[in-house]
Each structure stands twice: as structure tokens, then as C-alpha cells.
C-alpha positions in Angstrom: -24.8 -14.6 -6.7 -25.3 -11.1 -5.4 -25.4 -8.4 -8.1 -25.2 -4.6 -7.5 -26.9 -2.4 -10.1 -26.2 1.2 -11.1 -28.9 2.2 -13.6 -29.0 -0.6 -16.1 -25.4 -1.6 -15.6 -24.0 -4.3 -13.4 -21.1 -2.8 -11.5 -20.4 -5.7 -9.1 -21.0 -9.4 -9.2 -20.0 -11.2 -6.0 -20.8 -14.9 -5.2 -23.0 -15.1 -2.1 -21.6 -16.8 1.0 -24.0 -19.6 0.4 -22.8 -20.0 -3.2 -19.2 -20.1 -2.1 -19.8 -22.7 0.6 -22.0 -24.8 -1.8 -19.3 -24.7 -4.5 -16.8 -26.1 -2.0 -19.3 -28.7 -0.8 -20.1 -29.9 -4.3 -16.5 -30.5 -5.1 -16.2 -34.2 -4.3 -12.4 -34.0 -3.8 -12.3 -31.2 -1.2 -12.4 -32.8 2.3 -11.4 -31.4 5.6 -11.9 -30.3 9.2 -13.0 -27.1 11.0 -11.5 -26.2 14.4 -12.8 -23.0 15.8 -12.0 -21.7 19.3 -13.3 -18.6 21.0 -16.1 -17.3 18.8 -18.4 -20.2 18.1 -18.5 -22.4 15.0 -19.2 -19.5 12.8 -17.4 -20.6 9.7 -18.5 -24.2 9.4 -22.1 -23.0 10.0 -22.1 -21.5 6.5 -21.1 -24.9 5.0 -23.7 -26.8 7.0 -26.4 -24.4 5.9 -25.4 -24.4 2.3 -26.2 -28.1 2.0 -24.2 -31.0 0.6 -21.6 -30.7 3.4 -21.4 -34.4 4.3 -18.8 -35.0 1.6 -16.7 -32.0 2.6 -16.9 -31.7 6.4 -14.9 -34.5 8.0 -15.1 -32.9 11.5 -16.2 -29.7 13.2 -15.1 -29.0 16.7 -14.5 -26.3 19.3 -12.3 -27.0 22.2 -13.4 -24.1 24.4 -12.2 -25.4 27.8 -8.5 -24.5 28.2 -7.6 -27.9 29.8 -9.3 -29.8 27.0 -7.7 -27.6 24.4 -4.3 -28.2 26.0 -4.9 -31.9 26.0 -5.5 -31.9 22.3 -3.0 -29.3 21.0 -0.4 -29.1 23.9 0.5 -26.2 26.1 2.1 -23.0 24.7 5.2 -21.8 26.4 3.6 -18.4 27.1 0.3 -20.1 28.3 -1.6 -18.0 25.8 -4.3 -19.4 23.4 -4.9 -16.6 20.8 -1.5 -16.9 19.1 0.0 -17.8 15.8 1.8 -20.8 17.4 -1.5 -22.2 18.7 -3.1 -21.8 15.3 -0.3 -23.6 13.5 -0.5 -26.4 16.1 -4.2 -26.7 15.4 -3.7 -26.9 11.6 -0.8 -29.4 11.9 -2.7 -31.6 14.4 -5.9 -31.9 12.4 -4.0 -32.6 9.1 -2.1 -35.3 10.9 -5.3 -36.9 12.0 -6.8 -36.7 8.5 -3.8 -38.5 7.1 -3.9 -41.2 9.8 -7.7 -41.8 9.6 -8.4 -41.5 5.8 -6.5 -43.9 3.6 -5.2 -42.7 0.3 -5.9 -46.1 -1.2 -9.6 -45.6 -0.7 -9.6 -41.8 -1.5 -6.7 -41.2 -4.0 -8.1 -37.9 -5.3 -9.1 -36.3 -2.0 -7.6 -32.9 -1.4 -7.4 -32.5 2.4 -7.7 -29.2 4.3 -7.7 -28.0 7.8 -9.3 -24.7 8.6 -8.8 -23.2 12.1 -9.2 -20.1 14.1 -8.4 -19.1 17.6 -10.2 -15.8 18.6 -10.9 -13.5 21.5 -14.0 -11.4 20.9 -14.7 -8.1 22.6 -14.9 -8.2 26.4 -17.9 -7.2 28.5 -16.2 -3.9 29.5 -15.6 -3.2 25.8 -12.0 -2.2 26.7 -10.4 -4.8 24.4 -12.0 -5.0 20.9 -10.8 -8.5 20.2 -8.5 -10.2 17.7 -7.7 -13.6 16.4 -5.6 -15.8 14.2 -7.2 -17.6 11.2 -5.7 -20.1 8.8 -6.0 -22.9 6.3 -3.6 -25.7 5.5 -4.6 -27.5 2.3 -3.9 -29.2 -0.9 -4.9 -28.3 -4.4 -3.6 -31.7 -5.7 -3.8 -35.0 -3.8 -0.2 -35.8 -4.6 1.1 -32.3 -3.7 2.5 -31.0 -0.4 0.4 -28.8 1.8 0.0 -25.0 1.4 -0.8 -22.5 4.1 -2.5 -19.1 4.4 -2.3 -17.6 7.9 -3.6 -14.2 8.8 -4.3 -12.1 11.9 -7.4 -9.9 12.3 -8.4 -7.1 14.7 -12.1 -6.6 15.2 -13.6 -3.1 15.1 -17.3 -3.9 15.9 -18.5 -3.3 19.5 -20.7 -6.4 19.8 -19.5 -9.9 20.2 -22.3 -11.4 18.2 -21.4 -9.1 15.2 -17.8 -10.1 15.5 -18.8 -13.8 15.4 -20.7 -13.2 12.2 -17.9 -11.3 10.7 -15.5 -14.1 11.5 -17.8 -16.6 9.8 -17.9 -14.6 6.6 -14.1 -14.1 6.6 -13.5 -17.8 7.1 -15.8 -18.7 4.3 -14.1 -16.2 2.0 -10.7 -17.6 3.0 -11.6 -21.2 2.2 -13.2 -20.3 -1.1 -10.3 -18.1 -2.1 -7.7 -20.7 -1.1 -9.2 -23.1 -3.6 -10.4 -20.9 -6.4 -8.3 -17.8 -6.3 -4.9 -19.1 -5.1 -3.3 -18.4 -8.5 -4.2 -14.7 -8.1 -3.1 -13.9 -4.5 -3.6 -10.2 -4.8 -7.2 -10.7 -5.8 -7.6 -13.4 -3.1 -6.7 -10.6 -0.6 -9.4 -8.3 -1.9 -12.0 -11.1 -1.9 -11.5 -11.7 1.8 -13.6 -8.7 2.3 -16.6 -9.9 0.2 -19.8 -9.1 2.1 -17.7 -7.3 4.7 -16.7 -3.6 5.2 -13.4 -2.3 6.3 -15.0 -0.8 9.4 -15.8 -4.3 10.6 -12.3 -5.7 10.8 -8.6 -5.1 10.0 -6.2 -7.7 8.6 -2.8 -6.6 9.7 -0.7 -9.8 9.0 -0.8 -12.4 6.3 1.6 -15.1 5.2 1.4 -17.5 2.2 3.6 -20.6 2.1 3.7 -23.9 0.2 4.4 -25.1 -3.4 1.6 -23.1 -5.0 2.9 -19.9 -3.4 6.6 -20.4 -3.9 6.8 -17.3 -6.1 4.8 -15.2 -3.7 6.8 -12.6 -1.7 5.0 -12.0 1.6 6.4 -8.5 1.8 4.6 -7.6 -1.4 1.4 -9.1 0.0 1.9 -6.9 3.1 2.0 -3.9 0.8 -1.3 -4.9 -0.7 -2.9 -4.9 2.8 -2.0 -1.2 3.2 -2.8 -0.3 -0.3 -6.3 -1.9 -0.1 -7.1 -0.1 3.1 -7.2 -3.4 5.1 -4.8 -2.0 7.7 -2.9 1.2 8.4 0.4 -0.5 8.9 2.2 -3.8 8.4 5.6 -5.1 9.5 8.0 -7.6 8.2 11.1 -9.1 9.8 14.7 -9.4 8.3 13.8 -12.9 7.0 11.2 -11.3 4.7 8.1 -12.8 6.4 5.3 -10.7 7.8 5.2 -10.4 11.6 2.4 -9.3 13.9 3.2 -5.7 15.0 1.8 -6.3 18.5 4.2 -9.2 19.0 7.2 -7.1 18.0 6.2 -3.9 19.8 4.5 -5.0 22.9 5.8 -3.1 26.0 9.0 -2.2 24.1 11.1 0.9 23.9 10.8 1.8 20.2 13.3 3.8 18.1 12.0 4.7 14.7 13.6 6.1 11.6 11.4 7.3 8.7 12.8 7.6 5.2 12.6 6.7 1.6 15.7 4.3 1.9 15.9 4.5 -1.9 18.5 3.2 -1.4 19.6 3.1 2.2 22.7 5.2 2.5 25.5 5.9 4.9 23.7 8.9 6.3 20.7 6.6 7.1 22.9 4.2 8.9 24.8 6.9 10.7 21.6 8.5 11.9 20.4 5.0 13.1 23.6 4.1 15.0 24.1 7.5 16.6 20.5 7.9 17.7 20.5 4.3 19.0 23.6 5.0 21.1 21.8 8.0 22.6 18.5 6.3 23.0 19.7 3.2 25.0 21.5 5.6 27.5 18.2 7.2 28.5 17.2 6.3 32.0 13.8 4.9 31.0 15.2 2.7 28.2 16.2 -0.9 28.5 18.6 -1.9 25.7 17.5 -5.6 25.9 13.9 -4.4 25.5 14.5 -2.0 22.6 13.1 -2.4 19.1 14.4 -0.4 16.1 12.0 0.2 13.3 12.7 1.5 9.8 9.5 3.0 8.5 8.4 3.8 5.0 5.1 5.6 4.4 2.7 5.0 1.5 3.0 8.6 0.5 6.8 8.1 0.2 6.3 5.0 -1.9 4.0 7.1 -4.1 6.6 10.0 -4.4 7.2 9.1 -8.1 3.5 8.6 -8.9 1.8 5.2 -8.5 3.5 2.7 -6.3 6.2 0.8 -8.2 6.2 -2.7 -6.7 9.7 -3.6 -7.9 11.0 -0.4 -6.4 9.4 -1.3 -3.1 10.9 -4.8 -3.2 14.3 -3.3 -3.9 14.1 -1.2 -0.8 12.8 -4.1 1.2 15.6 -6.4 0.2 18.2 -3.9 1.1 16.8 -3.2 4.6 16.3 -6.9 5.3 19.9 -7.6 4.2 21.0 -5.1 6.9 19.0 -7.1 9.5 16.3 -4.4 10.0 12.6 -4.7 10.9 10.5 -2.6 8.5 7.1 -0.9 8.9 5.0 0.1 5.9 2.4 2.6 7.1 -0.3 4.9 6.0 0.7 7.5 8.6 1.8 10.7 6.8 1.9 12.7 10.0 4.3 11.7 12.8 1.6 12.0 15.5 -0.4 9.2 13.9 2.7 7.0 14.0 3.3 7.7 17.7 -0.4 7.0 18.4 -0.1 3.7 16.6 2.9 2.6 18.7 1.1 3.7 21.9 -1.4 1.0 21.3 1.3 -1.5 22.2 3.6 0.2 24.6 3.8 2.9 27.3 7.6 2.8 27.4 9.8 5.6 26.1 9.9 6.1 22.4 12.4 7.8 20.1 12.1 9.3 16.6 15.3 9.9 14.7 15.0 12.4 11.9 16.7 15.1 9.8 16.2 18.9 10.1 13.8 19.1 7.2 11.5 16.5 8.7 11.4 18.5 12.0 10.6 21.7 10.1 7.7 19.9 8.4 6.3 18.8 11.8 6.0 22.5 12.7 4.1 23.3 9.5 0.5 24.1 10.2 -0.8 23.0 6.8 -0.5 19.3 7.8 -3.0 19.7 10.6 -5.9 21.7 9.1 -8.1 18.6 9.2 -7.9 18.5 13.0 -10.4 20.6 15.0 -7.6 21.6 17.4 -5.1 22.1 14.6 -1.4 21.9 15.3 -1.9 22.0 19.1 -4.0 18.9 19.0 -1.4 17.1 16.9 1.4 18.2 19.2 -0.6 17.0 22.3 -0.9 13.6 20.7 2.8 13.6 19.6 4.7 15.0 22.6 2.3 14.1 25.4 3.7 10.6 25.1 7.1 9.7 26.6 8.9 10.7 23.4 12.3 12.0 22.3 13.2 13.4 18.9 16.8 12.8 17.9 17.8 15.4 15.4 20.4 14.7 12.7 22.1 18.0 11.5 22.0 19.4 8.0 24.8 21.0 6.1 23.7 24.1 4.2 25.0 25.3 0.8 27.3 27.8 2.5 28.9 25.1 4.6 27.2 26.0 7.9 25.4 23.4 10.0 21.8 23.5 11.1 21.0 22.0 14.4 18.1 22.4 16.9 19.9 25.4 18.3 19.7 27.5 15.1 16.8 25.8 13.3 14.2 28.3 12.0 10.5 27.5 12.0 7.6 29.7 11.1 7.4 32.8 13.3 4.0 31.7 14.7 5.6 28.4 15.7 8.7 29.8 17.3 7.5 29.8 20.9 5.9 26.4 20.5 9.2 25.0 19.2 11.1 26.6 22.1 8.8 25.0 24.6 9.4 21.5 23.3 13.1 22.1 22.7 13.8 23.4 26.2 11.8 20.7 27.8 14.1 18.1 26.4 11.8 16.7 23.7 14.2 17.5 20.9 17.9 16.6 21.3 20.7 16.9 18.8 22.8 14.0 17.5 26.2 15.5 18.1 28.5 12.6 17.4 27.6 12.4 13.7 29.9 11.6 10.8 30.5 14.9 8.9 31.4 13.0 5.7 27.8 11.7 5.4 26.1 15.1 5.4 26.4 15.5 1.6 25.0 12.0 0.9 21.5 12.0 -0.5 19.5 9.0 -1.8 18.2 10.9 -4.9 21.8 11.7 -5.9 22.7 8.0 -5.6 19.7 7.0 -7.7 20.6 9.6 -10.3 24.1 8.3 -10.5 22.9 4.7 -10.8 20.4 5.7 -13.6 23.1 7.6 -15.5 25.6 4.7 -15.1 28.0 7.0 -13.2 30.7 5.6 -11.0 31.3 6.7 -7.4 27.9 6.1 -5.9 29.1 2.9 -4.2 31.1 4.8 -1.6 27.9 6.6 -0.4 26.3 3.3 0.8 26.9 1.0 3.8 29.2 -2.0 3.4 27.7 -4.7 1.3 24.8 -2.7 0.0 26.4 -1.6 -3.3 27.3 -5.3 -4.0 23.7 -6.4 -3.4 22.4 -3.6 -5.7 24.6 -4.7 -8.5 24.2 -8.4 -7.9 20.4 -8.2 -8.0 20.3 -5.3 -10.5 18.2 -3.2 -8.0 17.0 0.3 -8.9 17.8 -0.3 -12.6 21.5 -0.9 -11.9 23.3 -2.2 -14.9 25.5 -5.2 -14.3 28.6 -3.6 -16.0 28.8 -1.2 -13.0 29.9 -4.2 -10.9 33.5 -4.0 -12.1 35.0 -2.5 -9.0 36.6 -3.5 -5.7 34.2 -2.6 -2.9 37.0 -2.5 -0.4 38.6 0.3 -2.3 35.6 2.6 -2.2 34.5 2.1 1.4 
């Protein structure tokens, strides 16, 4: 047990890696295999060194040679090895062998597990930092179906040996947490970083599945990764499962809409559809290779104070019901979002936004932390192959603000003109005028006050889902209406 002292007070008590491995080893019913590819047998090493591993470690292996690995686990369609599909094949294959080779008659209480990782550490040129997939498939009861925890990591250290050691620590934390913290998945996430620092690795995807995790929503687990500082951004697909951002964004044309989506309204969907129609007509955009992202920032989630997890889930369910891929990020400034996407693609990107968002981009106060100020931020933002698709705003006097009459701070006027006349900012002209008076906060207020009429401000099907699931505090008695009559 490692103990940190502050004066005479104990402020942290964390089991050592040896204690964690030993506790697993001394449990006579935990029994399984270790399959580690690409970074040495770093995890199982902790269990060998802790002692008592003969009753826990059924097998430890590393199929480094690609041909040998293919002979064991099969060939991937994309011929790649550091993938989620390869990891899951490893887990399934090893569990199958366990079930075949160890009879339940002789070992009725054994809880089988298969731990695996497939990793690429930093290359000699130090151009690619390295990444990997790590997972465990296991039982917490001999008569129960298997559970799985699968995660993706990106290494931050610049030395392969250090990355190997980091992987071993993470693997040990994962196995220990899987058995002794599975009933508290949020804590399990935090404990993955025991004896590790956030500048050593990033966990950007995690999925829980199986009978003990049937009440765990992986979108909520994604949110914890960002809240805990384990990653800057996570992504989940329309089916609600977390997905690896690199897999979704790699070499894609990306169109992004940032908003609160609380709830998603007709104006959000009109902005999306009209900007998408313009984006795919660009000469450097391939419609079949285009990915649309709806982004919500942590600062937006905190707009009402501390993050309300139920409120987050309400937004997530609505966006997923509309078939959208969602990004939750810690990027308050747009240039950070564009830099993030640029890790995965050099293709043309688009940002769809309203007038107020563009005005904020030209506000110098957001860039005081940069040595180059707003010019540095704009270099990072507009140096990329980027278009901003601007949705107009209706003013109180009935006039419409577009890029042509938008007013920024006098000091920013010439800078704005430069980007405007170089085609970086284009107006969404074919918009639906009836949506300009629709605001999420107005819809929320009407729902909270049990007022009728908010349904017609939302896309088809959304109001029904809000009432059916009682989202955003909606009372069920508001459901007494015909949706077709208000759309």
C-alpha cells in the first residue's frame, strides 16, 4: 500500500501494483490468460513478480511475428494489427481455449478471464507517438456470462521503454479494477491512472458490456473520460457506443456543428442540412468520404453550473435518435477543435455556426493566453483548408445579419475582411426564415413552465421522444397532442 502524507494527515491511500497483482493471484477462483502483442509482456510481468501466480496465470504469450499472429487469430480485412477488431479476436480466442481445455467439472468455481493488448509503441523517428487497444473479457461468477472492458490509449511519452512500463501499470490497474471495482465504474475509470500521470497516456475510448454492466451507459462513461482529464475529446456513434475518433475521422472531409442542442431544434437541423448541401458541392469535398459531427463542449455542459449527467444524457439520446455522431470536447476555442481534427485529416473541413459564434471568434479576450494572441489562433484556425458556413441572425427590428453586414470590434475589422474576401467565410443563403426565431432556451423554458407550442419548434419525432422519455423535465401530460398537427 502506498500512502501519501500531508503533515500528519493521510491524503491518499493507493494499493501498490504489487499489492493489486498479489490480491488477484491469491484469489483461488480467478484464472486466465495474458496475450500481449507489440510492447512486451509488461502486464503479466507484474503478476509473475508479485508471487503466487501459478494459480492465476494459465498462459502468457506474445505472438509478435505477423504470420504467427495471423495463424492464431486470423487475418484482418484491413491487414492491420493494432485495431479493436484484432483485440476482440484475441479475447474471444483465448476464452474459447480456456473453456475447451479446463473442465468445469473439475473447476466449478473458477472465474475465467482473458486479458489482451495489441500495441504500437513510438517509432525510431519519434514521428508517431504510439497507441494501442487493451481489454479484458472475464467472469465475476463461474455461472455467469462474460463481461468486457475494452479501451484505446494514446501514448504521450517519447521513449518506447517508458511506454512499455506505462502499459504494464495500466493493464494491472485494469485487471484489478475489473474484479474489485466493477460495481463502481466511474471509480474504476479513475483508478486506471493509479501510479500514472495524465502526461503519460490518454484514454480516448472505453466501452463496458456484459451482465454486470447492463445498466452502464457508455456515453456517460465517455463523459467521465473528458471530465477526469483523461482525454480532450470523445466520440459516440448513433447506437450509443463509444467509437475511436481516429477511425471515424481518418482522411475524411469533416463538417462540424457546435451547439448546446438542449434540445436540438429546427434551427439546428436547418443549419446542418443547408451547410451540408453547400459543403458537399465544394470541389475538394467527396460526399462519400464526408463525416458530420455534432459537437458539445464541456463549457457548454457546465453552462448551468456543474455538469448535470441526466441533462447530458437527454441531449445525447436526442442526437443519437436523429442518427448523428456526437463529439464531447474540452475545446472552448474553435482553433483547438480544428487542430484536433487536423491530427486525422488533411482534407477540407467545414464549420457551421451562427452569427454570434463568429463574433466571439473575433473577440481578443479568448486568446490572451497565447503569446501570439488572436493572430496565432487565426493562423491555426484558417491556415487549414477550412470554410465557415454562417447561418444568419434575425435582429429585434426584423433585419437580418449576415457576413456582409456583421460588425466586429474595430481593431478586428480588417482581419475579418481578409478572411471574408478570401472565401473562408460564406453565407448560408438558402435558409428557412421561419426557424430564425427558434431558440433552445425558449423551448426549455416552455417545457419547464408546462406551456404548449414548443413541439412545433423541434424536428419531426423529437418532441415525441422528449415526452415519451420525460426528457428535460417534461411532464407526461404534455403528450396529449397530435404531432402531425404541429409540424
